[in-house]
C-alpha positions in Angstrom: 85.3 94.1 165.2 86.5 95.1 168.6 89.2 97.6 167.5 92.3 95.5 168.5 93.7 92.0 168.2 92.4 90.2 171.3 94.7 88.1 173.5 91.7 86.6 175.3 88.1 86.4 174.0 85.1 85.1 175.8 82.1 84.6 173.5 78.5 83.7 174.2 75.4 83.4 172.1 72.6 85.2 173.9 69.4 84.3 172.1 69.8 80.5 172.5 70.9 77.9 175.0 74.7 77.9 174.5 77.9 77.5 176.5 80.5 80.3 177.0 83.6 79.9 174.9 87.0 81.2 175.9 90.0 81.4 173.5 93.5 82.9 173.9 96.5 83.6 171.7 98.8 81.4 173.7 96.9 78.1 173.3 95.6 79.1 169.8 92.2 80.2 168.8 91.1 76.7 167.7 91.2 75.5 171.4 88.2 76.4 173.5 87.7 76.2 177.2 84.3 76.7 178.8 84.0 79.2 181.7 80.6 77.8 182.7 81.7 74.2 182.7 84.4 72.0 184.1 85.0 70.2 180.8 88.5 69.9 179.4 89.9 71.9 176.5 88.2 71.2 173.1 90.8 70.7 170.3 88.3 70.0 167.5 86.7 72.4 165.0 83.3 71.1 166.2 81.6 73.3 168.7 83.8 76.3 168.0 82.9 80.0 167.5 86.2 81.6 166.6 87.6 80.8 163.1 91.2 80.0 162.3 92.8 83.1 163.7 92.2 86.3 165.6 92.2 89.2 163.3 94.1 92.5 163.8 90.8 94.1 164.9 88.9 91.3 166.5 88.0 87.8 165.4 85.8 86.0 162.8 82.8 83.7 163.6 83.2 80.1 162.3 80.6 78.4 160.0 79.9 75.5 162.3 76.9 74.2 164.2 76.6 73.2 167.8 73.8 71.0 169.1 71.6 71.7 166.1 72.0 75.5 166.4 74.0 77.4 163.9 76.4 79.3 166.2 77.3 81.9 163.6 73.7 83.1 163.5 71.8 84.9 166.2 72.7 87.4 168.9 76.2 87.2 170.3 78.2 89.0 172.9 81.9 89.0 173.6 84.4 90.2 176.2 87.9 90.8 174.8 91.2 91.6 176.5 94.2 93.0 174.7 97.3 91.1 175.7 100.4 92.4 173.9 103.7 90.4 173.9 105.2 87.4 172.3 104.9 83.8 173.2 107.9 82.8 175.2 109.2 79.6 176.9 110.3 80.2 180.5 113.4 78.2 181.2 114.2 79.4 184.8 112.5 80.9 187.8 109.9 78.1 188.3 109.6 74.8 190.0 107.6 73.0 187.3 108.4 69.6 185.8 108.4 71.2 182.3 109.2 74.7 181.0 105.9 76.7 180.8 105.0 79.0 178.0 103.5 82.5 178.5 102.5 85.8 177.1 103.1 88.6 179.7 101.8 92.1 179.1 103.3 94.2 181.9 101.7 97.4 180.6 98.2 96.1 181.1 99.0 93.8 184.0 97.8 90.6 182.4 99.5 87.3 181.5 98.5 84.0 180.1 100.6 81.0 181.3 100.3 77.4 180.2 102.1 75.0 182.6 102.1 71.5 183.9 102.3 71.2 187.7 103.3 67.5 187.6 104.0 66.2 191.1 105.0 69.6 192.6 102.8 70.3 195.6 103.9 74.0 196.0 104.7 75.1 192.4 106.2 78.5 191.5 104.4 79.7 188.4 106.3 82.4 186.4 103.6 84.9 185.4 106.1 87.5 184.2 104.2 90.6 185.5 106.9 91.9 187.8 104.4 92.5 190.5 101.9 90.5 192.6 98.8 89.6 190.5 95.5 91.0 191.6 93.5 88.2 190.1 94.2 84.6 189.1 92.1 82.2 187.0 93.3 78.6 186.8 92.0 75.4 185.4 93.3 72.1 184.1 93.2 71.7 180.3 93.5 67.9 180.0 90.8 66.8 182.4 87.4 67.9 183.7 88.1 70.2 186.6 86.7 73.4 188.1 87.8 77.0 187.3 89.6 78.2 190.4 89.6 81.9 191.0 91.4 84.2 193.4 91.1 88.0 193.6 93.0 90.3 195.9 89.7 91.5 197.4 89.1 87.9 198.8 92.1 88.4 201.1 94.4 85.4 201.6 95.3 83.2 198.6 93.6 80.4 200.6 90.2 82.1 199.9 89.0 80.9 196.5 85.9 80.7 194.4 84.9 78.6 191.4 83.9 80.4 188.2 81.8 77.5 187.0 79.8 77.2 190.2 77.5 79.2 192.4 79.2 78.4 195.6 80.5 81.1 197.9 84.1 82.0 198.5 85.7 79.3 200.6 88.9 78.7 202.4 88.7 74.9 202.6 90.1 74.4 199.1 93.7 75.3 198.3 94.2 75.0 194.5 96.8 77.8 194.7 98.6 76.3 197.7 99.0 78.5 200.8 101.8 80.6 199.5 100.8 84.1 198.7 101.5 85.1 195.1 104.4 87.5 194.3 
């Protein structure tokens, strides 16, 4: 147990070769993304750590295997963030082709937003925090793509890093466009 219901969990087996697994309440705890890879979202029960639902004080470990290793055995570590709030569909205040869904916890300053950019080259993403985000993690769910990261300490929104790479901060990629977040 972690003492609260996580809104986001990152889980890693530490005594065997294994990927990192990230789950969140918005997409559902049966959908993993991999912070150390650029692979698309995994919708299957194969290769999953978290069972059917987060619990009120943490999560359960699934009884599945991954690459011949029983993932529910061995040494594990997890990072968990509490994200209070309800899932909501945002119907205004954005420039996206479809209404995004989100959970916004203004008390903790964290939100999870699922959106489709479509053909918008300078989209407005409604994070719901009421203030400028200090950090942004973004990745495509339906295709193999990098994890784009921005942190206020990097300066301009044009300075980005990739979570799944060892490259330095660059300003030659603009996954977040050139408009500063608000």
